[in-house]
C-alpha positions as CSV (number, residue, x, y, z in Angstrom):
1,X,152.9,61.9,96.4
2,X,153.1,58.0,96.8
3,X,151.6,56.2,94.0
4,X,148.7,54.2,95.3
5,X,149.3,51.5,92.7
6,X,152.7,50.9,94.1
7,X,151.4,50.9,97.6
8,X,148.8,48.2,96.6
9,X,151.5,46.1,95.0
10,X,153.7,46.3,98.2
11,X,150.9,45.1,100.4
12,X,150.1,42.2,98.1
13,X,153.9,41.3,97.9
14,X,153.9,41.2,101.8
15,X,150.7,39.1,101.8
16,X,151.8,36.6,99.3
17,X,155.5,36.4,100.0
18,X,157.0,36.8,96.5
19,X,157.1,39.0,93.5
20,X,156.0,36.2,91.3
21,X,152.9,35.3,93.5
22,X,152.0,39.0,93.9
23,X,152.0,39.4,90.1
24,X,149.8,36.6,89.6
25,X,147.3,37.8,92.0
26,X,147.4,41.3,90.5
27,X,147.8,40.3,86.8
28,X,151.3,41.6,86.3
29,X,154.4,39.8,85.5
30,X,157.0,39.3,88.2
31,X,159.2,41.7,86.5
32,X,156.6,44.4,86.5
33,X,156.1,44.0,90.3
34,X,159.8,44.2,90.7
35,X,159.9,47.5,88.7
36,X,157.0,48.9,90.9
37,X,158.8,48.1,94.1
38,X,162.0,49.7,92.9
39,X,160.2,52.8,91.9
40,X,158.7,52.9,95.4
41,X,162.1,52.5,97.0
42,X,163.4,55.4,95.1
43,X,160.5,57.5,96.2
44,X,160.7,56.6,99.9
45,X,164.6,56.6,99.7
46,X,164.9,53.2,101.6
47,X,165.2,49.7,100.7
48,X,162.0,47.7,101.2
49,X,163.1,44.2,100.4
50,X,166.2,42.2,100.9
51,X,166.7,40.3,97.6
52,X,168.3,37.0,97.0
53,X,168.4,34.6,94.1
54,X,165.3,32.6,95.2
55,X,163.4,34.9,97.7
56,X,162.6,38.5,98.9
57,X,162.5,39.5,102.4
58,X,160.6,42.6,103.5
59,X,162.5,45.2,105.7
60,X,161.0,46.8,108.7
61,X,160.4,49.9,106.5
62,X,158.2,47.8,104.1
63,X,156.1,46.4,107.0
64,X,155.6,49.8,108.4
65,X,154.6,51.5,105.0
66,X,152.3,48.5,104.2
67,X,150.5,48.5,107.5
68,X,149.9,52.4,107.2
69,X,149.0,52.0,103.5
70,X,146.2,49.5,104.1
71,X,143.9,52.1,105.7
72,X,144.8,54.8,103.0
73,X,144.1,52.3,100.2
74,X,140.7,51.3,101.9
75,X,139.9,55.1,102.1
76,X,140.8,55.5,98.5
77,X,138.7,52.5,97.5
78,X,135.6,54.0,99.3
79,X,136.2,57.2,97.3
80,X,136.3,55.3,94.0
81,X,133.1,53.5,95.1
82,X,131.4,56.9,96.0
83,X,132.6,58.3,92.6
84,X,131.0,55.4,90.8
85,X,127.8,55.8,92.7
86,X,127.9,59.6,91.8
87,X,128.2,58.8,88.2
88,X,125.4,56.1,88.4
89,X,123.1,58.8,90.1
90,X,122.8,56.7,93.3
91,X,124.8,59.1,95.6
92,X,125.7,62.8,95.8
93,X,124.2,66.0,96.9
94,X,121.3,67.6,95.0
95,X,120.3,71.3,95.7
96,X,116.6,71.5,95.0
97,X,114.4,74.5,94.9
98,X,110.6,74.5,95.2
99,X,107.6,76.9,95.4
100,X,105.8,76.4,98.7
101,X,102.7,74.6,97.5
102,X,104.7,72.0,95.7
103,X,106.9,71.5,98.6
104,X,103.9,70.9,100.9
105,X,101.9,68.8,98.4
106,X,104.5,66.9,96.3
107,X,107.9,66.8,98.1
108,X,107.0,64.8,101.1
109,X,105.9,61.9,98.7
110,X,108.7,62.2,96.3
111,X,111.6,62.9,98.8
112,X,110.3,59.9,100.9
113,X,110.4,57.6,98.0
114,X,113.8,59.0,96.9
115,X,115.2,58.4,100.4
116,X,114.0,54.8,100.4
117,X,115.2,54.0,97.0
118,X,118.6,55.9,97.0
119,X,119.5,56.8,100.6
120,X,122.9,58.0,99.5
121,X,121.4,61.0,97.6
122,X,121.3,63.9,99.9
123,X,118.7,66.5,99.1
124,X,119.0,70.2,100.2
125,X,115.9,72.2,99.9
126,X,115.3,75.9,99.3
127,X,111.9,77.5,98.9
128,X,111.0,80.4,96.7
129,X,108.8,81.7,94.0
130,X,109.7,80.8,90.3
131,X,111.1,84.2,89.6
132,X,113.7,83.6,92.2
133,X,114.3,80.0,91.6
134,X,115.1,80.4,87.9
135,X,117.8,82.8,88.6
136,X,119.3,80.4,91.1
137,X,119.3,77.4,88.7
138,X,120.8,79.7,86.1
139,X,123.6,80.8,88.5
140,X,124.2,77.0,89.4
141,X,123.3,77.7,93.0
142,X,120.6,75.2,92.6
143,X,120.6,71.9,90.4
144,X,117.0,71.5,90.0
145,X,113.8,73.5,90.8
146,X,110.1,73.1,90.9
147,X,108.5,76.0,89.1
148,X,105.2,77.0,87.7
149,X,103.6,79.2,85.1
150,X,100.0,80.2,84.3
151,X,98.5,80.2,81.0
152,X,98.1,84.0,81.2
153,X,101.5,84.8,82.8
154,X,104.3,83.4,80.7
155,X,107.5,82.4,82.5
156,X,110.7,83.4,80.6
157,X,113.5,80.8,80.9
158,X,117.2,81.6,80.3
159,X,118.8,79.8,77.2
160,X,120.3,76.4,78.2
161,X,118.1,75.6,81.2
162,X,115.9,72.5,80.5
163,X,112.2,72.0,81.7
164,X,110.2,68.8,82.3
165,X,106.5,69.2,82.6
166,X,105.1,67.3,85.5
167,X,101.6,68.6,86.2
168,X,98.8,70.6,84.8
169,X,96.4,72.2,87.2
170,X,92.9,73.5,86.7
171,X,92.3,76.9,88.3
172,X,89.4,76.8,90.8
173,X,87.1,79.4,92.3
174,X,86.7,78.8,95.9
175,X,83.5,80.1,97.7
176,X,81.3,79.5,100.8
177,X,79.3,76.5,100.4
178,X,76.1,78.6,100.4
179,X,77.2,80.6,97.2
180,X,74.8,80.3,94.4
181,X,77.5,78.9,92.2
182,X,78.7,76.3,94.8
183,X,76.8,73.4,93.2
184,X,78.0,74.1,89.7
185,X,80.7,72.2,87.9
186,X,82.0,75.0,86.2
187,X,81.9,78.7,86.4
188,X,82.4,81.5,84.1
189,X,84.5,84.4,85.2
190,X,82.3,87.1,83.7
191,X,79.5,85.9,85.9
192,X,81.4,86.8,88.9
193,X,82.0,90.4,88.1
194,X,80.1,91.7,91.2
195,X,82.0,89.6,93.7
196,X,84.5,90.7,96.3
197,X,87.9,89.0,95.8
198,X,90.8,87.6,97.8
199,X,94.2,87.1,96.0
200,X,98.0,87.0,96.6
201,X,100.2,90.1,97.1
202,X,100.3,92.6,94.2
203,X,103.2,91.7,91.8
204,X,102.9,88.0,92.3
205,X,102.2,85.8,89.2
206,X,98.8,84.8,90.9
207,X,97.8,88.3,91.2
208,X,98.7,89.2,87.6
209,X,96.7,86.0,86.5
210,X,93.6,87.3,88.4
211,X,93.9,90.9,86.8
212,X,94.2,89.3,83.3
213,X,91.4,86.8,83.9
214,X,89.1,89.5,85.1
215,X,90.2,91.8,82.5
216,X,89.5,89.3,79.8
217,X,86.1,88.9,81.3
218,X,85.4,92.7,81.1
219,X,85.7,93.9,84.7
220,X,87.9,95.2,87.3
221,X,88.1,93.0,90.3
222,X,87.2,94.3,93.9
223,X,90.1,93.0,95.9
224,X,89.5,93.2,99.7
225,X,92.4,91.1,100.9
226,X,95.7,89.8,99.8
227,X,97.8,86.9,101.2
228,X,100.4,84.6,99.8
229,X,99.3,81.9,102.4
230,X,96.5,79.5,100.8
231,X,95.5,78.6,104.3
232,X,94.8,82.2,105.1
233,X,92.9,82.6,101.8
234,X,90.8,79.6,102.6
235,X,90.0,80.9,106.0
236,X,88.8,84.3,104.6
237,X,86.8,82.5,102.1
238,X,85.1,80.3,104.7
239,X,84.4,83.4,106.7
240,X,82.4,84.9,103.7
241,X,84.9,87.7,103.1
242,X,85.3,87.1,99.4
243,X,86.0,84.6,96.6
244,X,89.4,83.4,95.3
245,X,90.9,81.8,92.3
246,X,93.4,79.2,93.2
247,X,95.4,76.5,91.5
248,X,94.4,73.0,92.2
249,X,97.5,72.2,94.2
250,X,96.6,75.2,96.3
251,X,93.2,73.7,97.5
252,X,92.6,71.1,99.9
253,X,89.0,70.2,100.6
254,X,87.8,72.3,103.5
255,X,84.7,72.3,105.5
256,X,82.5,75.2,104.6
257,X,84.1,75.9,101.3
258,X,83.1,74.7,97.7
259,X,85.6,74.6,94.9
260,X,84.4,74.9,91.2
261,X,86.5,74.7,88.2
262,X,86.9,78.1,86.3
263,X,85.8,77.6,82.6
264,X,87.9,79.0,79.8
265,X,90.8,78.3,77.5
266,X,93.5,79.9,79.6
267,X,92.5,78.6,83.1
268,X,95.5,76.5,84.1
269,X,98.8,76.4,85.8
270,X,101.6,74.0,84.8
271,X,104.4,72.7,87.1
272,X,107.8,72.0,85.6
273,X,111.1,70.6,87.0
274,X,113.8,73.0,85.8
275,X,117.3,71.7,85.5
276,X,120.7,73.1,85.0
277,X,122.7,71.6,82.2
278,X,125.5,70.8,84.6
279,X,123.3,68.9,87.0
280,X,124.0,65.0,87.1
281,X,121.7,63.6,84.4
282,X,121.5,60.2,86.1
283,X,120.6,61.8,89.5
284,X,117.9,64.1,87.8
285,X,116.4,61.1,86.1
286,X,115.8,59.5,89.6
287,X,114.4,62.8,91.0
288,X,112.1,63.1,88.0
289,X,110.8,59.5,88.5
290,X,110.1,60.2,92.2
291,X,108.3,63.4,91.3
292,X,106.2,61.8,88.6
293,X,105.0,59.3,91.2
294,X,104.2,61.9,93.6
295,X,102.2,63.7,90.9
296,X,100.3,60.6,90.0
297,X,99.4,60.1,93.6
298,X,98.1,63.5,94.2
299,X,96.4,63.7,90.8
300,X,94.6,60.3,91.6
301,X,92.7,62.2,94.3
302,X,91.6,65.2,92.2
303,X,89.9,65.7,88.8
304,X,91.5,69.0,88.7
305,X,94.9,67.8,88.3
306,X,96.5,66.1,85.2
307,X,100.0,64.6,85.0
308,X,102.2,66.2,82.5
309,X,103.7,63.2,80.9
């Protein structure tokens, strides 16, 4: 393979007209330039200059190679610039995973800011639940992922993965506005033992959280409906078909629905950014900053959200 240093030296010699002038331009001695040209001549097996006591004259082969080398060297320089940007965290591809609620509430703000500040960072998004995303980060199929864990449902993280807490959410009980507890600032779970409930699918972290909350309050919940879509849950609550416990990110103020904070020590959900140890630290730092700003923006409009910093 041709040495790009020798090719660059060749183009400068043709531009300046002498080995000595090329050396001054490149920071070499004239002898070093001559040695590089001789090495290039041996590699291409053709003379590139006609040498005399006081001048060098390029051969047609030298002019041909230099003309072609200019484009190749420009492409190589672009690659070097892109590698430098990758090292600085201002360019490259990031494979990002997120659970749906964060993808809806946080990512539009964060990714918009990231695209504006560092347009050469390319983000590829994949949605999933924490149990799926953790495995993908561990397998290096994702670089970073937004995951959550409830106080009552610990999330086990494989050794080596790093977590950065972004947000703490209160758990809210959502109910029709005409419910007796609708005007309360807080509600205790044990006072809702006789209610009909709407929750997520069996086996999900939220469904497990609901079972443990009600169990700690001394009752078995009467679950009438299940859905993993918070819009569907809100619609069922508004229709008077039951109450639901949702994390604060999962609640958007909706006509006909009241939201009351659930009282108790284990009534929160935390949101983390999980990263692979092989992900680019500089790039992750920029993503964390964009997500922290998104969390601050969303938390500013809700007393049920606290930034995790």
